[in-house]
Structure formats: structure tokens, C-alpha cells
C-alpha positions in Angstrom: 61.8 -14.1 -43.8 61.4 -11.0 -41.6 62.7 -12.9 -38.6 66.0 -13.7 -40.2 68.2 -11.3 -38.5 66.3 -12.0 -35.4 68.2 -14.3 -32.7 68.0 -18.2 -33.4 68.2 -19.9 -30.2 68.1 -23.9 -29.9 67.3 -26.7 -26.9 67.8 -30.3 -26.9 64.4 -31.0 -25.1 65.9 -35.0 -24.5 68.6 -33.8 -22.7 66.8 -31.4 -20.0 64.6 -33.4 -17.0 61.2 -31.9 -16.7 61.8 -29.3 -14.2 65.0 -27.8 -15.9 63.2 -27.9 -19.0 60.6 -25.7 -17.7 63.2 -23.5 -16.4 64.8 -23.2 -19.8 62.1 -22.5 -21.9 60.1 -20.3 -19.9 62.7 -18.7 -17.2 62.3 -18.5 -13.4 61.8 -15.8 -10.7 64.2 -15.7 -7.9 63.0 -18.1 -4.9 60.9 -20.3 -7.4 62.6 -23.4 -6.0 65.7 -24.2 -4.4 68.6 -22.9 -5.7 66.9 -20.1 -7.5 69.0 -17.2 -6.0 68.3 -15.2 -9.1 65.7 -14.5 -11.5 66.1 -16.6 -15.1 65.3 -15.8 -18.5 63.7 -17.9 -20.9 64.5 -19.3 -24.2 61.6 -18.0 -25.3 62.3 -14.6 -24.3 65.6 -14.8 -25.7 64.7 -15.8 -29.1 62.2 -12.7 -29.0 61.7 -11.2 -32.9 63.4 -14.5 -34.0 63.2 -18.4 -34.0 63.4 -20.9 -31.2 64.3 -24.3 -32.3 62.6 -27.4 -30.1 64.9 -30.4 -30.8 63.7 -33.8 -30.0 60.1 -32.2 -29.0 58.9 -35.7 -28.8 60.4 -36.0 -25.4 58.6 -33.4 -23.5 57.0 -34.3 -20.7 53.1 -34.1 -20.5 53.1 -31.0 -17.5 55.7 -29.3 -20.2 53.5 -29.9 -23.0 50.8 -28.1 -21.3 52.7 -24.7 -21.0 54.3 -25.3 -24.6 50.8 -25.1 -26.0 49.9 -22.1 -23.9 52.6 -20.4 -25.1 52.0 -20.9 -28.7 48.3 -20.2 -28.6 47.9 -17.4 -26.6 51.6 -16.2 -27.3 52.4 -15.6 -23.4 54.4 -17.2 -21.0 54.9 -17.8 -17.3 58.0 -17.6 -15.7 58.2 -20.4 -13.2 56.9 -19.1 -9.6 56.3 -15.7 -11.0 52.4 -14.4 -10.8 52.3 -12.2 -14.0 52.2 -13.2 -17.5 54.0 -11.7 -20.6 53.8 -11.8 -24.2 56.0 -13.3 -26.8 56.8 -13.0 -30.1 59.0 -15.8 -31.3 58.4 -18.3 -34.3 59.0 -22.0 -32.9 60.7 -24.7 -35.2 60.2 -28.3 -34.0 62.3 -31.4 -35.0 61.8 -35.2 -33.4 62.6 -38.7 -34.9 59.5 -40.0 -33.2 56.3 -40.8 -34.7 54.1 -38.2 -33.0 50.7 -39.7 -34.3 51.6 -43.0 -32.7 52.4 -40.7 -29.7 49.1 -39.5 -29.8 47.2 -42.8 -30.3 49.0 -44.2 -26.8 48.4 -41.3 -24.9 52.4 -39.8 -24.9 51.6 -36.6 -26.6 49.1 -33.8 -26.4 46.6 -33.8 -29.9 46.2 -30.3 -29.4 49.8 -29.6 -29.2 50.6 -31.8 -32.3 48.5 -30.1 -34.5 49.6 -26.7 -33.0 53.0 -27.4 -34.1 52.9 -29.6 -37.2 51.5 -25.8 -39.3 54.3 -26.8 -41.8 56.2 -30.0 -42.2 59.1 -31.4 -43.9 59.6 -35.0 -43.8 63.6 -35.3 -43.9 64.5 -38.5 -45.3 67.3 -40.4 -43.7 70.7 -40.1 -46.0 70.8 -43.6 -47.3 67.9 -42.4 -49.5 69.9 -38.9 -50.3 73.4 -40.6 -51.5 73.6 -37.3 -54.1 74.0 -35.7 -51.1 76.6 -37.4 -49.6 79.8 -35.9 -51.7 78.5 -32.4 -50.8 77.7 -32.9 -47.0 81.1 -34.5 -47.0 83.1 -31.8 -48.8 81.4 -29.3 -46.1 82.1 -31.2 -42.9 85.9 -31.2 -44.1 86.3 -27.7 -44.2 84.8 -27.5 -41.1 87.4 -29.3 -39.5 89.8 -27.9 -41.7 89.0 -24.5 -41.9 91.9 -23.7 -44.0 90.7 -26.4 -46.5 88.6 -25.3 -49.6 85.3 -27.3 -51.4 86.7 -26.8 -54.7 89.9 -29.2 -53.6 90.2 -32.5 -54.3 89.4 -33.4 -50.5 88.5 -37.3 -51.6 89.7 -39.9 -53.4 87.4 -41.9 -55.5 87.5 -45.2 -53.6 87.0 -43.1 -50.6 84.0 -41.6 -51.7 82.5 -45.1 -52.9 82.7 -46.0 -49.6 81.2 -43.1 -48.1 78.5 -43.3 -51.0 77.5 -47.0 -50.4 77.3 -47.0 -46.7 73.9 -47.5 -45.2 74.1 -44.2 -42.6 72.2 -45.7 -39.6 73.2 -42.6 -38.0 72.3 -40.0 -40.6 74.4 -36.7 -41.1 75.6 -36.8 -37.1 77.4 -40.5 -38.6 78.8 -39.1 -41.3 80.1 -36.3 -39.5 82.0 -38.3 -37.1 83.4 -40.3 -40.2 84.9 -37.3 -41.4 86.1 -35.9 -38.3 87.6 -39.3 -38.0 89.5 -39.3 -41.3 90.7 -35.8 -40.6 92.4 -36.7 -37.9 94.3 -39.7 -39.2 94.8 -37.7 -42.7 97.5 -34.9 -43.0 95.9 -33.7 -45.8 93.8 -34.4 -48.7 92.7 -36.2 -50.2 91.1 -38.7 -47.7 91.4 -42.1 -48.9 89.7 -45.4 -47.8 92.4 -46.1 -45.8 91.4 -43.0 -44.1 88.2 -44.1 -42.9 87.1 -46.1 -40.0 87.8 -49.9 -40.3 83.9 -50.5 -40.9 84.6 -49.2 -44.1 87.1 -51.5 -45.5 86.7 -55.5 -44.2 84.4 -54.9 -41.5 81.5 -53.6 -43.7 78.4 -51.5 -42.0 76.9 -55.0 -43.6 77.5 -58.8 -43.1 79.3 -59.5 -46.1 78.1 -63.2 -48.5 79.9 -64.8 -45.7 77.3 -64.3 -43.4 78.1 -63.0 -39.7 79.8 -65.0 -37.1 78.7 -63.5 -33.6 75.2 -62.8 -32.0 76.1 -59.4 -32.1 76.6 -59.4 -35.9 73.1 -61.4 -36.2 71.7 -58.4 -34.2 72.9 -55.8 -36.0 72.2 -57.1 -39.5 68.8 -57.5 -38.2 68.5 -53.9 -36.8 69.9 -52.7 -40.5 67.6 -54.4 -42.5 64.7 -53.4 -40.4 65.8 -49.5 -40.4 66.0 -50.4 -44.8 62.7 -51.3 -44.0 61.1 -48.5 -42.2 63.2 -45.8 -44.0 64.9 -45.1 -40.6 61.9 -44.9 -38.4 63.1 -46.1 -34.9 60.2 -46.7 -33.0 58.8 -48.4 -35.9 61.7 -50.9 -36.1 61.7 -51.2 -32.2 58.4 -52.1 -32.6 58.9 -55.1 -35.4 62.0 -56.2 -33.4 59.9 -56.8 -29.8 61.9 -54.8 -27.7 61.8 -51.1 -26.6 63.2 -48.1 -28.3 65.6 -47.4 -25.6 66.8 -50.8 -26.3 67.4 -50.3 -29.7 69.6 -47.0 -29.3 71.9 -48.8 -26.5 72.8 -51.5 -29.5 73.2 -48.9 -31.8 75.2 -46.9 -29.3 77.2 -50.1 -28.5 77.9 -50.9 -31.9 79.3 -47.7 -32.8 81.6 -47.4 -29.4 82.8 -51.1 -30.2 83.6 -49.1 -34.2 85.3 -46.4 -32.7 87.7 -48.5 -30.2 88.4 -51.2 -32.5 
């Protein structure tokens, strides 16, 4: 697009508090709050004539949602603590794992903002539904962690690639990246074999075997993975089906990943 040569600026909205996110997006004037010892330029200004990527936009607090809506509608912003507004020229791209329509129904996300950011929607299926993408993604990630390697080289053995393509990937591409990074650490050079993959790709598969789970944690993870399959990786829907909060679901997935890494 005409903005291709402009800056590309990204921010993870879930990683910042409401006050910090507002300051990062719109900037602040000197003395606007305690610690504001100098004027700060916001990301809407930094991304001028380019693209601003708002990751996890579903986590934005209601007060910031209102200011974000104004910025998109009026194409102008006002720094925190400033009296003057300024025009901005920026394309905004948003991403979220949340069901924004459900959040609108629950009163957690502004309906007018959802329609404003939803001009053109791209629905990205979970990685387990894009198995044909895994070989190319794995090769790309290998070359990221081993810059001297070439994608055309024999980077993965057949058994390793079979293990990768048969995994359920509840963590999607981020999980795949972690697995490839693990493999490049324990492998001196290509090809990566199944022995270089984390233990869950061996006898401890991502899914319980026909023998069945032996611990309460195994039963929990089996139920979570099966629900993830039913809902195409939609974690809010999984949490609702299992009768737990979204935070609890994430904690259990993170605990499982931590245990696998420490094993």
C-alpha cells in the first residue's frame, strides 16, 4: 500500500496498565502526572504516515477505548495533560484472541469501537487447522534461530516433521517457535530429529494415550485440549464450557508448558 514505506509500530495492549497504555498511545505533556519530567511523543505520532499495530486490543480498558474511538473517528489525538489536539495520519491494525461480539454483549467492549476497528477482518485459524503451513513455518523459524542456515537445506528429519505436524499446538505459532528454539539449542546442526524435540513429543505426547491419564492434571489438560479442538482454539469459549475463568484457563496452560520445559 502507499504506507508500505512508512513506520510500523506495535504495542501489546495487555502488557500495560490503563494509565501507561494511554501515555504510550497518545503521549503526555511535561508535568501531566507524577514522574512526567519531560514531554513524551505517543505511538500515534511515531507511526505517522505508517501503521500502528494494537495487539490484544480486547484488553483495552473502557476509558482508553473511548479515547481510541475518538482518535480513529476524528483522526486526532490529545496528549495526556495537554489542552491542544493534533491531527494524526496512521493506519491502525488490531489483533485479539477475544470474542469481541461477546464482549460487546457483556458490556466489556464498546460496540461503536468494535465496528470502527472491524473495517476488514482476517480470521486466522489455529495452527492445528493449518497443518500444511507447519513445515514452512518450522524452516523459517529454524533459520531465525540459526541465521547461517538456509531454508533449502535438510533441516528436519522425516520423524521430526511427522511429530510436528501431528501435534495439536494449543499455543499456536508461539508454541511452535519455542519448540524450534529448544531443538536448535540441543542440536549441534541439521537435521533436527525427533530426539531433539521436547519430551512431550516423545512418550509423553501432547494428548493422553489409549492407556489414559494417570493424574488429575492429565485429566484437566485432556479436557482442555478436547475443548480447544471443539472451539477451534477460542479460549473464551473453552473457559465458558469448562466453567472456569479465562485467567484460570491461561494459568493452567502456562503451568503445563512450564512443567514440560522443566521436565
